[in-house]
C-alpha positions in Angstrom: 108.1 41.1 213.0 106.7 39.4 209.9 106.9 35.6 209.5 109.5 34.0 207.4 107.9 32.7 204.2 109.8 29.9 202.6 109.3 28.3 199.3 108.3 25.0 200.9 104.9 26.3 202.1 101.6 25.3 200.5 98.7 27.6 199.9 96.9 26.3 203.0 100.0 26.8 205.2 100.5 30.3 203.9 96.8 31.1 204.8 97.3 29.6 208.2 100.5 31.7 208.8 98.7 34.9 207.6 95.8 34.2 210.0 98.2 33.5 212.9 100.2 36.6 212.1 97.1 38.8 212.1 96.1 37.4 215.5 99.6 37.8 216.9 99.6 41.5 215.7 96.2 42.1 217.3 96.8 40.1 220.5 100.3 41.3 221.3 100.1 44.9 220.3 102.6 44.7 217.4 103.4 47.9 215.5 100.6 47.4 212.9 101.6 50.8 211.2 105.1 49.5 210.6 103.8 46.2 209.3 101.4 47.9 206.9 104.3 50.0 205.7 106.4 46.9 205.1 103.7 45.1 203.3 103.0 48.0 201.0 106.7 48.1 200.0 106.8 44.3 199.5 103.7 44.5 197.3 105.3 47.3 195.2 108.6 45.4 194.9 106.7 42.3 193.6 104.7 44.4 191.2 107.7 46.2 189.9 109.8 43.0 189.5 107.1 41.2 187.6 106.7 44.2 185.3 110.4 44.3 184.4 110.7 43.1 180.8 114.1 41.6 181.3 113.0 39.6 184.3 110.0 38.3 182.4 112.0 37.4 179.3 114.5 35.5 181.5 111.8 33.7 183.3 110.1 32.7 180.0 113.4 31.4 178.7 114.0 29.3 181.8 110.5 27.9 181.9 110.6 27.1 178.2 113.4 24.7 178.9 110.8 22.4 180.4 108.4 22.6 177.5 105.2 24.5 178.1 105.6 24.5 181.9 106.8 22.8 185.0 106.1 22.3 188.7 108.8 23.2 191.2 109.9 20.8 193.8 107.9 22.8 196.4 104.6 22.6 194.4 104.4 25.8 192.4 103.3 25.4 188.8 104.9 27.6 186.2 103.3 27.6 182.8 104.0 29.5 179.6 100.8 31.2 178.6 99.5 33.9 176.2 97.9 36.6 178.4 96.3 39.9 177.6 95.3 39.0 174.0 93.8 42.0 172.3 92.1 42.4 168.9 92.2 45.5 166.8 88.9 45.8 164.8 89.8 49.2 163.3 91.1 47.7 160.1 88.2 45.2 159.5 86.4 47.7 157.3 83.1 46.6 158.9 80.5 49.4 158.9 78.2 47.4 161.2 80.8 47.1 164.1 81.6 50.8 163.7 77.9 51.7 164.1 77.5 49.4 167.0 80.5 50.8 168.8 79.2 54.3 168.2 75.7 53.3 169.5 77.4 51.7 172.6 79.2 55.0 173.4 75.9 56.9 173.2 74.2 54.2 175.4 77.0 54.3 178.0 76.7 58.1 178.1 72.9 57.8 178.6 73.3 55.2 181.3 75.9 57.4 183.1 73.6 60.4 182.9 70.6 58.3 184.2 72.7 56.9 187.1 73.9 60.4 188.0 70.2 61.5 188.0 69.1 58.6 190.2 72.0 59.4 192.7 70.7 62.9 193.0 67.2 61.9 194.1 66.3 62.7 197.7 65.8 59.7 200.0 62.1 60.2 200.1 61.9 59.7 196.4 60.2 61.5 193.5 57.2 60.6 191.5 57.2 60.2 187.8 54.9 58.9 185.1 56.0 55.7 183.5 56.6 55.9 179.7 54.2 53.8 177.8 52.2 52.7 180.9 51.2 56.2 182.2 51.3 54.8 185.8 52.7 56.8 188.6 56.1 55.4 189.8 58.1 56.5 192.7 61.9 56.6 192.0 64.4 56.3 194.8 68.1 56.9 194.9 70.3 53.8 194.7 71.4 52.1 197.9 75.0 52.7 198.8 77.4 50.4 200.6 81.1 50.8 201.4 83.8 49.0 203.3 86.3 50.7 205.5 89.9 50.0 204.8 93.3 51.7 204.8 94.9 52.9 201.6 98.7 52.8 201.5 100.7 55.0 199.3 104.5 54.9 199.2 105.6 58.6 198.9 109.4 58.4 198.9 
């Protein structure tokens, strides 16, 4: 059903196999529902494994044996890295940043409200008077685009 992915494959080869597999599924009437089910479960497995602290700790320990990183014999680079760095400004005692963050919250609320208003406008538009200029401006709702897809959710 799905191709065998080995660790000897390059990025280009993996892309080629994915393209060929998609064409095989389409051209030969493969059970695309079963394939989508399998892919969703593999994606969840990978996400869960990578999120397991014990796995990550063990991987870090093994990679650290090579210094800051290494490249496998099949061409995958593994590097130790600091990721997800966060700063906590709450203890800086800086009144200016506190005020700016408060102003930002208010501005974000105003922007959200304005966007909600613009989304509510009829397609034909509405006329309004421009602040400061006094000129008549026609406001229109935002354009909307979307892309069709299939959402997968593993229930059991």
